[in-house]
C-alpha positions as a Markdown table, in Angstrom:
| # | Residue | x | y | z |
|---|---|---|---|---|
| 1 | Met | -63.6 | 38.7 | 17.9 |
| 2 | Leu | -61.4 | 38.6 | 14.6 |
| 3 | Thr | -58.8 | 40.7 | 16.5 |
| 4 | Arg | -58.4 | 38.1 | 19.1 |
| 5 | Ser | -58.0 | 35.2 | 16.9 |
| 6 | Phe | -55.5 | 37.0 | 14.5 |
| 7 | Pro | -52.4 | 36.5 | 16.5 |
| 8 | Arg | -53.3 | 32.8 | 17.1 |
| 9 | Val | -53.8 | 32.4 | 13.3 |
| 10 | Leu | -50.5 | 34.3 | 12.6 |
| 11 | Ala | -48.6 | 32.0 | 15.0 |
| 12 | Leu | -50.1 | 28.9 | 13.1 |
| 13 | Val | -49.1 | 30.3 | 9.9 |
| 14 | Ala | -45.5 | 30.9 | 11.2 |
| 15 | Val | -45.2 | 27.5 | 12.6 |
| 16 | Ala | -46.3 | 26.0 | 9.4 |
| 17 | Trp | -44.0 | 28.0 | 7.4 |
| 18 | Leu | -41.1 | 27.0 | 9.7 |
| 19 | Ala | -42.0 | 23.5 | 9.4 |
| 20 | Val | -42.0 | 23.7 | 5.5 |
| 21 | Cys | -38.6 | 25.4 | 5.4 |
| 22 | Ala | -37.0 | 23.1 | 8.1 |
| 23 | Ala | -38.2 | 19.8 | 6.4 |
| 24 | Pro | -35.4 | 18.4 | 4.3 |
| 25 | Ser | -36.0 | 18.5 | 0.5 |
| 26 | Tyr | -33.5 | 16.9 | -1.9 |
| 27 | Ala | -35.2 | 18.9 | -4.8 |
| 28 | Asp | -34.6 | 22.3 | -3.1 |
| 29 | Ser | -31.1 | 21.2 | -1.6 |
| 30 | Ser | -27.8 | 22.0 | -3.1 |
| 31 | Glu | -27.0 | 18.5 | -2.7 |
| 32 | Lys | -27.4 | 16.2 | -5.6 |
| 33 | Pro | -27.4 | 12.5 | -5.7 |
| 34 | Ala | -24.1 | 10.6 | -6.6 |
| 35 | Asn | -22.8 | 7.5 | -7.9 |
| 36 | Lys | -20.7 | 6.8 | -4.9 |
| 37 | Trp | -20.7 | 7.9 | -1.2 |
| 38 | Arg | -18.2 | 7.7 | 1.6 |
| 39 | Ile | -18.9 | 7.2 | 5.4 |
| 40 | Ile | -16.0 | 8.0 | 7.5 |
| 41 | Phe | -15.4 | 6.9 | 11.2 |
| 42 | Asp | -13.2 | 8.4 | 13.6 |
| 43 | Asp | -12.4 | 7.5 | 17.2 |
| 44 | Arg | -14.0 | 4.7 | 19.3 |
| 45 | Ala | -17.6 | 3.9 | 20.6 |
| 46 | Asp | -18.1 | 5.0 | 24.1 |
| 47 | Asn | -21.5 | 2.8 | 24.6 |
| 48 | Asp | -23.3 | 0.2 | 23.0 |
| 49 | Gly | -25.7 | 1.7 | 20.4 |
| 50 | Thr | -27.1 | 1.8 | 16.9 |
| 51 | Ile | -26.6 | 4.0 | 13.9 |
| 52 | Val | -29.2 | 4.3 | 11.1 |
| 53 | Phe | -28.4 | 5.2 | 7.5 |
| 54 | Arg | -30.9 | 5.9 | 4.7 |
| 55 | Ile | -29.9 | 5.1 | 1.2 |
| 56 | Ala | -32.4 | 6.8 | -1.2 |
| 57 | Pro | -32.0 | 6.0 | -4.7 |
| 58 | Val | -33.6 | 8.8 | -6.8 |
| 59 | Gly | -37.2 | 7.5 | -7.8 |
| 60 | Lys | -37.2 | 4.6 | -5.6 |
| 61 | Asp | -38.1 | 3.8 | -2.0 |
| 62 | Pro | -35.4 | 4.6 | 0.5 |
| 63 | Ile | -33.7 | 1.8 | 2.4 |
| 64 | Asp | -33.0 | 2.2 | 6.1 |
| 65 | Val | -30.2 | 0.2 | 7.5 |
| 66 | Glu | -29.7 | -0.1 | 11.3 |
| 67 | Thr | -26.5 | -1.2 | 12.5 |
| 68 | Lys | -25.6 | -2.2 | 16.1 |
| 69 | Ile | -22.2 | -1.1 | 17.3 |
| 70 | Pro | -20.8 | -2.4 | 20.7 |
| 71 | Ala | -19.0 | -0.2 | 23.2 |
| 72 | Gly | -15.4 | 0.1 | 22.5 |
| 73 | Thr | -15.5 | -0.5 | 18.9 |
| 74 | Ser | -12.7 | 1.2 | 17.0 |
| 75 | Glu | -13.3 | 3.0 | 13.8 |
| 76 | Asn | -11.8 | 0.2 | 11.7 |
| 77 | His | -14.1 | -2.3 | 13.3 |
| 78 | Ala | -17.2 | -0.1 | 13.1 |
| 79 | Ala | -16.5 | 0.3 | 9.3 |
| 80 | Asp | -16.3 | -3.5 | 8.9 |
| 81 | Ile | -19.6 | -3.9 | 10.9 |
| 82 | Leu | -21.4 | -1.3 | 8.9 |
| 83 | Ser | -20.0 | -2.7 | 5.7 |
| 84 | Asp | -21.5 | -6.1 | 6.5 |
| 85 | Ser | -24.8 | -4.6 | 7.5 |
| 86 | Leu | -25.0 | -2.6 | 4.3 |
| 87 | Lys | -24.1 | -5.4 | 2.1 |
| 88 | Ala | -26.9 | -7.6 | 3.7 |
| 89 | Ser | -29.5 | -4.9 | 3.3 |
| 90 | Leu | -28.7 | -3.2 | -0.1 |
| 91 | Gly | -28.5 | -6.3 | -2.4 |
| 92 | Lys | -27.1 | -6.5 | -5.8 |
| 93 | Gly | -27.8 | -3.0 | -6.9 |
| 94 | Phe | -25.0 | -1.6 | -4.8 |
| 95 | His | -21.3 | -2.4 | -4.1 |
| 96 | Val | -20.1 | -1.9 | -0.5 |
| 97 | Glu | -16.4 | -2.0 | 0.6 |
| 98 | Thr | -14.3 | -0.6 | 3.2 |
| 99 | Asp | -11.5 | 1.9 | 2.4 |
| 100 | Asp | -8.5 | 3.1 | 4.5 |
| 101 | Gly | -9.7 | 0.9 | 7.2 |
| 102 | Glu | -12.1 | 3.4 | 8.6 |
| 103 | Asp | -14.1 | 4.4 | 5.7 |
| 104 | Val | -17.2 | 2.6 | 4.0 |
| 105 | Leu | -17.8 | 3.2 | 0.2 |
| 106 | Ile | -21.3 | 2.6 | -1.1 |
| 107 | Lys | -21.4 | 2.7 | -5.1 |
| 108 | Arg | -24.2 | 2.0 | -7.3 |
| 109 | Arg | -24.1 | -1.0 | -9.7 |
| 110 | Gly | -25.9 | -1.5 | -13.2 |
| 111 | Asp | -29.0 | 0.6 | -13.8 |
| 112 | Thr | -29.3 | 1.5 | -10.1 |
| 113 | Pro | -30.1 | 5.2 | -10.0 |
| 114 | Lys | -27.9 | 7.9 | -8.4 |
| 115 | Phe | -28.7 | 7.9 | -4.6 |
| 116 | Phe | -28.4 | 10.0 | -1.4 |
| 117 | Val | -26.9 | 8.6 | 1.9 |
| 118 | Thr | -28.0 | 10.3 | 5.2 |
| 119 | Met | -27.3 | 9.4 | 8.8 |
| 120 | Val | -30.8 | 9.4 | 10.2 |
| 121 | Ser | -30.0 | 8.6 | 13.7 |
| 122 | Thr | -27.3 | 7.4 | 16.2 |
| 123 | Ser | -27.3 | 6.6 | 19.8 |
| 124 | Leu | -23.5 | 6.3 | 19.9 |
| 125 | Thr | -21.0 | 8.8 | 21.6 |
| 126 | Gly | -17.4 | 8.9 | 21.2 |
| 127 | Leu | -17.6 | 7.5 | 17.5 |
| 128 | Asn | -17.5 | 10.4 | 15.1 |
| 129 | Val | -19.3 | 9.8 | 11.7 |
| 130 | Lys | -19.1 | 11.8 | 8.5 |
| 131 | Val | -21.2 | 11.3 | 5.4 |
| 132 | Lys | -19.9 | 12.6 | 1.9 |
| 133 | Lys | -20.0 | 12.4 | -1.7 |
| 134 | Asp | -16.9 | 10.7 | -3.1 |
């Protein structure tokens, strides 16, 4: 009986190990929080959709910001829309601005801790998005 259940137990252990290894962990990541992040747009939105960014200050609750982008939106206009959305959601602890037309900069203010920025999801096609430390 033990012989029959061993493959099943082994499979469960393997699945659990993969889940642990695949889970995003900032502590184990080579990425570190930063004072300033840049979100770069390129091209044009093919469809109406939404994009969700997570701003995660170290030691504080993350803030998810969902932004609707209409079809046909250019990279510069997408940056403007996201900038407005971030300003409304993040409050006084962050400074948000556009740069070079198609980039959005997010900077911490005052005693706001360093933070991470990740793109959680997007339903947009055609509009390319990169997130990087600045």
